[in-house]
C-alpha positions in Angstrom: -47.3 22.2 -26.2 -49.8 22.7 -23.5 -50.9 19.4 -22.0 -53.8 20.9 -20.1 -55.1 22.5 -23.4 -54.6 19.2 -25.2 -56.6 17.3 -22.7 -59.3 20.0 -22.5 -59.6 19.7 -26.3 -60.2 16.0 -25.9 -62.9 16.7 -23.3 -64.6 19.2 -25.6 -64.5 16.7 -28.5 -66.1 14.0 -26.2 -68.8 16.5 -25.2 -69.4 17.3 -28.9 -69.9 13.5 -29.5 -72.4 13.4 -26.7 -74.3 16.2 -28.2 -74.3 14.5 -31.6 -75.6 11.3 -30.0 -78.3 13.1 -28.2 -76.9 12.5 -24.7 -76.5 16.3 -24.3 -78.8 19.0 -25.7 -77.6 21.2 -28.5 -76.8 24.8 -28.0 -74.6 24.3 -24.9 -71.7 26.6 -24.5 -68.5 25.0 -23.3 -66.5 28.1 -22.4 -66.7 27.4 -18.7 -65.4 23.9 -19.1 -61.9 23.7 -17.5 -59.2 21.1 -17.1 -56.8 21.9 -14.3 -54.7 20.3 -11.6 -56.8 18.6 -8.9 -56.7 20.2 -5.5 -55.5 16.9 -4.1 -52.7 15.3 -6.2 -53.8 11.9 -4.8 -57.0 12.2 -6.8 -55.3 12.1 -10.2 -53.3 14.1 -12.7 -56.0 16.4 -13.9 -59.6 17.2 -13.2 -62.5 18.7 -15.2 -65.6 20.5 -14.0 -67.5 19.8 -17.3 -70.3 17.9 -15.7 -70.8 20.5 -12.9 -71.0 23.5 -15.2 -73.2 21.8 -17.9 -75.7 20.1 -15.6 -78.0 23.1 -15.0 -78.2 24.3 -18.7 -78.5 20.7 -19.9 -81.2 19.8 -17.3 -79.3 16.7 -16.2 -77.7 15.4 -13.1 -73.9 16.1 -12.9 -73.0 12.5 -12.1 -74.9 11.3 -15.2 -73.0 13.6 -17.4 -69.7 12.8 -15.7 -70.2 9.0 -16.1 -71.0 9.3 -19.8 -68.1 11.6 -20.3 -65.7 9.2 -18.5 -66.8 6.4 -20.8 -65.9 8.6 -23.8 -62.5 9.6 -22.5 -61.6 6.1 -21.7 -61.1 5.5 -25.4 -58.3 8.1 -25.5 -54.9 6.3 -25.3 -53.4 9.2 -23.2 -56.0 8.8 -20.5 -55.4 5.7 -18.2 -58.6 6.3 -16.2 -61.4 8.7 -15.7 -63.1 8.6 -12.3 -66.2 10.4 -11.1 -65.8 12.1 -7.7 -68.3 13.8 -5.4 -71.3 15.4 -7.0 -69.8 15.2 -10.5 -66.2 16.2 -10.8 -64.1 14.0 -13.1 -60.6 13.0 -12.1 -58.2 11.9 -14.9 -55.1 9.9 -14.7 -52.8 10.0 -17.7 -50.8 7.1 -19.1 -47.1 7.2 -17.9 -46.0 7.5 -21.5 -47.6 11.0 -21.6 -45.1 12.3 -19.0 -42.1 10.8 -20.8 -43.3 12.4 -24.1 -43.7 15.7 -22.3 -40.1 15.7 -21.2 -38.9 14.9 -24.7 -41.0 17.7 -26.0 -39.5 20.3 -23.6 -36.0 19.2 -24.8 -36.8 19.2 -28.5 -39.1 22.2 -29.2 -38.0 25.8 -28.8 -39.8 28.0 -26.4 -41.8 25.4 -24.4 -44.4 27.4 -22.5 -44.5 30.4 -24.9 -48.1 31.3 -25.7 -50.0 33.0 -28.6 -52.6 34.2 -26.1 -51.8 37.9 -26.9 -52.1 37.4 -30.6 -49.8 40.3 -31.2 -52.0 42.7 -29.2 -50.2 46.1 -28.7 -49.9 46.8 -25.0 -48.3 49.8 -23.4 -46.9 49.2 -19.9 -46.0 52.4 -18.1 -44.0 52.0 -14.9 -41.6 53.8 -12.6 -42.4 57.3 -13.9 -40.7 58.9 -10.9 -40.3 62.6 -10.6 -36.9 63.5 -12.1 -35.9 65.2 -8.9 -33.6 62.6 -7.4 -32.4 59.0 -7.6 -34.9 56.2 -7.5 -35.7 54.9 -4.0 -36.7 51.4 -2.8 -40.4 52.0 -3.5 -39.6 52.8 -7.1 -37.5 49.6 -7.1 -40.6 47.4 -6.6 -42.6 49.2 -9.2 -39.7 48.9 -11.7 -39.3 45.2 -11.1 -43.0 44.5 -11.2 -43.6 46.5 -14.4 -40.5 45.1 -16.2 -41.5 41.5 -15.3 -45.1 42.1 -16.3 -43.9 43.5 -19.7 -41.7 40.4 -20.2 -44.5 38.1 -19.2 -46.9 39.7 -21.7 -44.2 39.4 -24.4 -43.7 35.7 -23.5 -47.5 35.2 -23.9 -47.6 36.7 -27.4 -48.3 40.4 -26.8 -46.5 43.3 -28.6 -45.3 45.3 -25.6 -44.0 48.9 -25.3 -42.2 49.8 -22.0 -42.7 53.4 -21.2 -41.6 55.9 -18.6 -43.5 59.2 -18.1 -41.2 62.0 -17.1 -43.0 64.3 -14.7 -41.1 67.4 -15.8 -44.0 69.8 -16.2 -44.9 70.6 -12.6 -43.7 72.8 -9.8 -41.4 70.1 -8.5 -38.9 70.7 -11.3 -38.7 74.4 -10.3 -37.8 73.2 -6.8 -35.2 70.9 -8.4 -33.7 73.9 -10.3 -33.5 76.0 -7.1 -31.9 73.1 -5.3 -29.4 72.5 -8.1 -28.6 76.3 -8.2 -27.5 76.2 -4.5 -25.2 73.3 -5.3 -23.9 75.4 -8.3 -23.1 78.2 -5.8 -21.4 75.6 -3.5 -19.2 74.4 -6.4 -18.1 78.0 -6.9 -17.0 78.3 -3.2 -20.2 79.7 -1.6 -22.2 78.2 1.2 -25.3 76.6 -0.2 -28.6 77.8 1.4 -30.8 74.7 1.5 -34.0 76.2 2.7 -37.0 74.1 3.8 -38.8 72.7 0.8 -35.6 72.3 -1.3 -34.0 68.9 -2.0 -31.1 68.4 0.4 -29.6 65.3 -1.0 -25.9 65.1 -1.9 -26.8 63.6 -5.3 -27.2 67.2 -6.5 -23.6 68.1 -5.6 -22.2 66.7 -9.0 -25.0 68.4 -10.8 -24.0 71.8 -9.3 -20.3 71.0 -10.2 -21.2 70.1 -13.8 -23.2 73.3 -14.1 -20.4 75.4 -12.7 -18.0 73.7 -15.2 -20.3 74.5 -18.1 -21.3 78.1 -17.4 -18.7 79.3 -14.9 -19.9 82.3 -12.8 -22.4 83.4 -15.4 -25.4 82.9 -13.1 -23.8 83.6 -9.8 -25.8 86.2 -7.8 -28.2 86.6 -10.7 -32.0 86.8 -10.1 -34.0 83.6 -10.5 -35.7 84.8 -13.7 -32.3 84.8 -15.4 -31.3 81.2 -14.7 -34.4 79.2 -13.6 -35.5 77.8 -17.0 -32.0 76.8 -18.1 -31.0 75.3 -14.8 -34.3 73.4 -14.7 -33.6 71.8 -18.1 -30.0 71.1 -17.2 -30.9 69.5 -13.8 -33.7 67.4 -15.3 -31.3 66.1 -17.9 -28.8 65.1 -15.3 -31.4 63.5 -13.1 -32.8 61.5 -16.0 -29.3 60.3 -16.8 -28.9 59.2 -13.1 -32.3 57.5 -13.2 -31.5 55.6 -16.4 -28.2 54.4 -14.8 -30.2 53.2 -11.8 -32.6 51.4 -14.0 -29.8 49.8 -15.9 -28.3 48.6 -12.7 -31.6 46.8 -12.1 -31.7 45.4 -15.6 -34.5 47.7 -16.8 -34.5 49.3 -20.2 -37.3 51.5 -21.4 -38.5 51.7 -25.0 -40.0 55.2 -24.6 -39.3 58.1 -22.3 -42.3 60.5 -22.6 -42.0 64.1 -21.3 -44.9 65.7 -19.6 -43.4 69.1 -20.6 -44.1 68.1 -24.2 -47.8 68.3 -23.6 -47.7 72.0 -22.7 -47.8 74.7 -25.3 -48.3 72.2 -28.1 -52.1 71.9 -28.1 -52.0 68.3 -26.9 -53.9 69.0 -23.7 -56.4 71.2 -25.5 -57.0 68.5 -28.1 -57.7 65.8 -25.4 -60.1 68.1 -23.6 -61.9 69.0 -26.9 -62.2 65.3 -27.7 -64.1 64.9 -24.4 -66.1 68.0 -25.0 -67.3 66.6 -28.3 -68.7 63.7 -26.4 -70.6 66.0 -24.0 -68.3 65.2 -21.1 -66.9 68.6 -20.3 -69.1 71.2 -18.4 -68.9 74.1 -16.0 -70.0 73.4 -12.4 -69.3 73.5 -8.7 -68.5 70.3 -6.9 -69.7 69.5 -3.4 -67.1 69.7 -0.7 -65.6 66.2 -0.3 -65.8 64.3 2.9 -62.6 63.6 4.8 -59.2 64.8 3.4 -59.6 67.8 1.1 -58.0 67.2 -2.4 -55.8 70.0 -3.7 -57.9 70.3 -6.9 -61.2 71.2 -5.1 -62.4 74.7 -5.1 -65.7 76.1 -3.7 -66.4 77.9 -7.0 -67.3 77.1 -10.6 -64.7 75.1 -12.5 -64.4 73.2 -15.7 -65.2 69.6 -15.0 -64.9 66.2 -16.7 -68.1 64.1 -16.3 -66.1 61.1 -15.2 -69.1 59.6 -13.4 -70.5 58.7 -16.8 -67.6 56.2 -17.1 -67.6 54.7 -13.6 -66.0 57.3 -11.4 -67.4 58.3 -8.0 -67.4 62.0 -8.7 -66.8 64.3 -11.6 -63.2 65.7 -11.8 -61.9 69.2 -12.3 -59.7 69.7 -15.3 -59.3 73.4 -15.2 -59.2 75.7 -12.2 -61.3 78.9 -11.9 -58.2 81.0 -12.8 -57.9 79.1 -16.1 -54.9 77.0 -15.3 -54.9 73.2 -15.8 -55.3 70.9 -12.8 -52.8 68.0 -12.4 -55.4 65.7 -14.0 -55.5 67.5 -17.4 -52.1 66.6 -18.6 -52.6 63.0 -17.4 -55.7 62.9 -19.6 -53.7 64.3 -22.5 -50.9 61.8 -22.0 -53.4 58.8 -22.0 -55.1 60.3 -25.0 -51.8 60.2 -26.8 -51.4 56.6 -25.8 -54.8 55.8 -27.2 -54.0 57.7 -30.4 -50.8 55.7 -30.8 -52.9 52.6 -31.5 -52.4 50.6 -28.3 -55.0 47.8 -27.8 -54.5 47.9 -24.0 -52.9 50.1 -21.4 -51.3 49.2 -18.1 -50.1 51.8 -15.5 -48.0 50.7 -12.5 -48.5 53.2 -9.7 -47.3 53.4 -6.1 -49.9 52.7 -3.4 -50.2 56.4 -2.7 -51.8 56.9 -6.1 -54.8 54.8 -5.3 -57.1 57.8 -5.7 -56.2 58.2 -9.3 -57.4 54.7 -10.4 -61.1 55.4 -11.1 -60.5 58.8 -12.7 -57.8 57.5 -15.0 -59.9 54.5 -16.0 -62.9 56.8 -16.6 -60.7 59.1 -18.8 -59.4 56.3 -21.0 -62.8 54.7 -21.3 -64.2 58.1 -22.4 -61.4 58.8 -24.8 -61.4 55.4 -26.5 -65.2 54.9 -26.3 -64.6 51.9 -24.1 -62.4 50.2 -26.7 -59.1 50.4 -24.9 -59.0 48.8 -21.4 -56.7 50.4 -18.8 -55.5 48.2 -15.9 -53.8 50.1 -13.0 -51.6 48.1 -10.8 -50.7 49.5 -7.4 -47.5 48.4 -5.7 -47.4 48.5 -1.9 -44.7 49.7 0.3 -41.4 47.8 0.9 -40.1 47.6 4.5 -36.4 47.2 5.0 -34.9 44.9 7.7 -31.6 43.2 8.6 -32.0 39.9 10.6 -35.5 40.8 11.4 -34.7 44.3 12.7 -35.7 47.5 11.0 -32.8 48.6 8.9 -31.6 52.1 7.8 -28.9 52.6 5.2 -26.8 55.6 4.3 -29.1 58.2 2.8 -27.1 60.1 0.2 -30.5 61.0 -1.3 -31.3 63.1 1.7 -34.4 61.3 3.1 -34.7 57.8 1.5 -32.9 54.6 0.7 -32.0 54.4 -3.0 -32.5 51.7 -5.5 -28.7 51.7 -6.1 -28.1 51.1 -2.4 -30.3 48.0 -2.5 -28.8 46.6 -5.7 -25.2 47.2 -4.5 -26.0 45.4 -1.2 -27.5 42.2 -2.6 -27.2 42.3 -6.4 -29.7 42.7 -9.3 -30.9 39.1 -9.4 -31.7 38.8 -5.7 -33.4 42.2 -5.7 -35.6 41.4 -8.7 -36.6 37.9 -7.6 -37.4 38.9 -4.0 -39.5 41.9 -5.2 -41.8 39.4 -6.9 -42.2 37.0 -4.0 -45.4 38.9 -3.0 -48.4 40.0 -5.0 -47.9 43.6 -6.0 -50.7 45.0 -3.8 -49.4 43.2 -0.7 -46.8 44.9 1.6 -43.3 43.3 1.1 -40.6 42.9 3.7 -37.0 43.0 2.4 -34.5 41.6 4.8 -30.9 42.2 3.6 -29.6 39.2 5.5 -32.4 36.7 4.7 -32.5 37.4 1.0 -28.9 36.1 0.9 -29.4 33.0 3.0 -28.6 29.7 1.5 -31.7 27.8 2.7 -35.0 26.5 1.5 -36.7 29.5 3.2 -35.0 31.8 0.7 -36.8 31.3 -2.6 -34.1 33.1 -4.6 -31.5 30.7 -3.5 -33.8 27.6 -3.6 -34.6 28.2 -7.3 -31.1 29.0 -8.3 -29.7 26.0 -6.4 -32.1 23.7 -8.4 -30.8 25.1 -11.7 -27.2 24.9 -10.5 -27.7 21.2 -9.5 -29.0 20.4 -13.0 -25.9 22.0 -14.5 -23.6 20.1 -12.2 -25.4 16.9 -13.5 -25.0 18.0 -17.1 -21.3 18.8 -16.6 -20.6 15.5 -14.9 -22.5 13.6 -17.7 -20.6 15.5 -20.4 -17.3 14.6 -18.6 -18.4 10.9 -18.9 -19.2 11.4 -22.6 -23.0 11.0 -21.9 -25.7 13.2 -23.4 -29.5 13.3 -22.9 -31.1 10.3 -24.6 -34.6 8.8 -25.0 -36.8 9.1 -21.9 -38.3 5.8 -20.8 -41.6 5.7 -18.9 -41.2 7.4 -15.6 -41.6 5.1 -12.6 -41.2 6.8 -9.2 -43.7 9.2 -7.7 -41.1 11.9 -7.3 -40.3 11.7 -11.0 -43.9 12.0 -11.9 -44.3 15.0 -9.5 -41.5 16.9 -11.4 -43.0 16.0 -14.8 -46.5 17.1 -13.6 -45.2 20.4 -12.4 -43.4 20.9 -15.7 -46.7 20.3 -17.5 -48.3 23.2 -15.6 -45.8 25.8 -17.0 -47.7 26.8 -20.2 -51.0 26.9 -18.3 -49.4 29.0 -15.6 -47.9 31.5 -18.1 -51.4 32.1 -19.5 -53.0 32.5 -16.1 -50.3 34.9 -15.0 -50.5 36.9 -18.2 -54.3 37.2 -18.2 -54.3 38.4 -14.6 -51.2 40.7 -15.0 -49.6 38.8 -12.1 -45.9 38.1 -12.6 -45.5 37.0 -9.0 -47.2 33.8 -10.1 -44.0 33.0 -12.1 -41.8 33.3 -8.9 -44.3 31.1 -6.9 -44.3 28.5 -9.7 -40.5 28.4 -9.9 -40.2 27.8 -6.2 -42.7 24.9 -6.4 -40.9 23.4 -9.4 -37.6 23.7 -7.5 -39.1 22.1 -4.5 -40.3 19.0 -6.5 -36.8 18.8 -8.1 -35.0 19.0 -4.8 -37.3 16.3 -3.4 -36.4 14.0 -6.3 -32.7 14.8 -5.8 -32.9 14.0 -2.1 -34.8 10.8 -2.8 -31.8 9.7 -4.8 -29.7 9.8 -1.6 -31.8 6.9 -0.3 -32.7 5.2 -3.6 -29.6 5.1 -5.9 -31.8 4.1 -8.9 -33.3 7.6 -8.8 -29.9 9.4 -9.2 -29.4 11.2 -12.4 -25.8 10.0 -12.7 -25.9 6.2 -12.7 -22.3 5.2 -12.1 -20.9 2.8 -14.7 -24.2 2.8 -16.7 -24.1 5.3 -19.6 -27.5 4.2 -21.0 -29.3 4.6 -17.7 -27.6 8.0 -17.1 -28.6 9.1 -20.6 -32.2 8.2 -19.9 -32.2 10.0 -16.5 -30.7 13.4 -17.3 -33.4 14.6 -19.7 -35.8 15.2 -16.8 -33.2 17.3 -15.1 -32.4 19.2 -18.2 -36.2 19.9 -18.7 -36.3 21.4 -15.3 -33.4 23.8 -16.1 -35.1 24.8 -19.4 -38.3 25.8 -17.6 -36.5 27.5 -14.7 -34.3 29.5 -17.1 -37.4 30.6 -19.0 -39.2 31.7 -15.8 -36.2 33.5 -14.5 -35.8 35.3 -17.9 -39.4 36.6 -17.4 -38.4 37.9 -14.0 -35.2 39.4 -15.4 -33.0 37.1 -13.3 -29.9 35.4 -14.6 -30.0 31.6 -14.1 -27.1 30.3 -11.9 -25.1 27.5 -13.4 -23.1 27.0 -10.2 -23.5 28.3 -6.6 -20.7 30.3 -5.0 
């Protein structure tokens, strides 16, 4: 049930009647007609812009359309009043019985708020995709939470989602990893490791070296690099990926696909992708002008093989092969996304760190070219996370060598707090993470505030069960605080679709905080007005009629927290 959709349907039906009667001209499109919460709750329960968006194409005054529409809507038993405001907005007030029916619906139907918006569309969400050269750090944490919540949101809205991790195991960084692991292997055999500049110094490679020593003994000790590099590289990547998967599991993230970059090399996949572009006339030989500002590493002042990415919205054409015949970093990325397109996805989403902003236009151009514009690619950038404790910059132990790990954060505050707080800002806005404040038990801490609302509901349900009382029939709501809770519950299905369309899971966290706020307000009103309390001492019937509203709040909060990957609290400790 989506109350906003239902009322919009009534508005469209009324407009159709007006067309049939000649009050509106034929051929009008109603796509821009919206029904949404009014900016000022005092103006009504819902508002429609119908008259405003139809006035110009209809050649009529907005107020004239609004007044005629109001007269039509007055016949709907769900609409208590329709009032024209300003130049032609129409404010609607719903009959109190509508809100009682909404609460009953939430309790009786399964999956209130779930949407068919996606219609089974196959979506690939790629996120984290960190180099397998060490444990995940706090920046990866934000990308992991954002990507995972986005995938869950899209599933909730009716999409068929594949969660994917791209293993960057085909570049020079894995050779550096192998050399670093080899030094820890030497250390495990009693030799002093030589951690030269450029190698990975973190202690996390100590167990990798020990495991390697246990497996091969002194086989590679004092052997030239050519003897051991390939095998140590494979061994170290495998161990690093096992560590990364453990880190993701600690955060509650489970991938459907781990895709290896290395699998693109020597298999013809890169060549096939480039040939697909060549067949479209998008590959040519040329010399790029020297870029202004910072010099990118793939620019050469000589002829290269280029992708005509400007034909698909990029600022400049991009090199895909260097003058020496080796691939640029962009080439395997093209091949990887060509593989995604070939797997039949209807839409692609990549979650990158903010430092990958320069890749956005070129990757969108590549996917547009490879799919002939059929498959959209949305790239979401996650901004930096700054760590604090009580407002002061905070540094933790750095077993990773030079950064704070995901595991450090989760062990300090827990999975649920970490995930919720990472979604309290839009993905492209910087985020402050204060280890003390995210654990505060106050309204200023959204994690606590939402969980406390759910715990309060469960305390009511436990007490009611102890009295032998279960949720009953909901009478018409009476108090403004009760209506405020019901109205916020009505927004849930609409909010889900807005968040899913915009790929914005942070909206779920914001909504849950607002719902919790309305619930706590009602709860606190009960301190002054006993008739508003959910447990009516000595009156089982009144209690049975009160607790459905509270239970509805818990149902929606639990659904929202599930999208965020957070376990609902049934009691606070």
